[in-house]
C-alpha angles and dihedrals in degrees: 000000000000109000118261119165092205094049090047092051090057092050094050096064093130095048112111095217101029099159093051091048094049091047093052096042089051089057090049091051091053093048094044109027091172092069117108118213128207144151116245140157115266120200115210122212090255089062097252118131135209136178103241138179111248137171135195136194141113134290122207115244128181113210103154088305126032118266135184107221114202114224139172125206126195117205114212121223089245092059131167089030093054125049123248120258108242132203139170114240105208123192125226094274095049130088126200114246101213110217147131094311103028131054129204091268090059093249112151122226119191136165087237090062093045092050095041112153128162129260094014094054121066136172091245090053089049092053090049091054090044090056091047093051093045089053088057094047120012108227097205136044136191117261126220116247092263092047089047090057090052090045090056089061089054098047095088088053092049089049089057090049092054088050089058143310138305132197092247108117121232112243122209119221085231094061093103094058103033097086096107130082130055118004096195108042119158125192122200114199113207129038099219124116093285093048092050091047090052092051093049093046093050092048093046093051092045093224096139135052090211134015123199120197112201106205107198095177123111126260131001125346116280140175115355093001090057090049090054090051091049093051090044096204106206097230098041123091123189114203145158093204118092090211087073087071092062114144095003115169093208130019117197114202113206101148122116140154096232114146127202094259097041134093125220090257091053092063102042095107095042090049091049089052089047092052091049086067095042110039098054090052093047093048089048096053098034106032095165098043131121114237116217109191120205098154115116137285079033099191093054095041091050090055091047091050091051093050096044095045097043086215120149114270090248090064098052113070131174120211089230111174095335096109093047088047092055090048091048093050090049092050092049091050091052096044095047092040089227120164091219133008123208115242093244098102111097140175111212134177140057121342108234143054093315102052119182124245119300114240114197137183112167130191119186 
């Protein structure tokens, strides 16, 4: 539809920050007048659907010659506090060049999206980085006439992909030769106290050849992350780029948006929005990984991780009451002054303020 700020304002009645969204989209329309805006239903990988603002058009890219790369951006109803969902929109004579920033579905992954933070991050800034990355590695290529015929048959499928997600995994053209490197690579997402503790425990136990800490916080390293940088452990990498997690065997999720005055239930929606930006990237770069979810509320976030990743159930595991169980067993051992304590003391139930009943059988 032709852009009209007033008409857009009426259509965004369910957007949480409508005025901010209209203001930013107006700026986008001025900078890129070729973009077409509309409201359509987007289907997330977990099966949920929302009517979302989206726009499509082309961005100019210089890669030897000049190219107009067709893209489509979906604006979430929590914008500008959540990043857009970005796709290529290839025509019948274009093929998707799967690479670092694009998967086989045409979904676009960029550091700018992963580090999205209002008010620093903007759609115009995102498009600028998109152009810069595409000029390093062109995301589309021209098909031969026979390939174009075959591509035409796939366009309806690609259209469905750009409307949402499927459980079909993207497959890099480098899959056949990326079998080398580290066999036991573990990525920890989140550089809070729990994330730092996970990294140190993994390193101390020597269970991984390489550990990657994905620090999703803003600005320079601080606290425990700075300490890790100072000590410069040889098998620990600190990064803000999800591509650093490529081919991880295990991914530990510790990130959450819990504030000091909030309960676990207060942050469910914000954590779900947070995971919508994390899990697709993780499942893209580490398609055969095991997800270990420690983010709270852990039962809900484990389910969300399973749905968003489309991994088998056996590869998405929540920590449940395991940490509390270990603490409980340790306390019992100290209180009873026992040399060893049998592993039959368990904490079970919901993680949070309203824990379920404690069921105990102890052998000493």
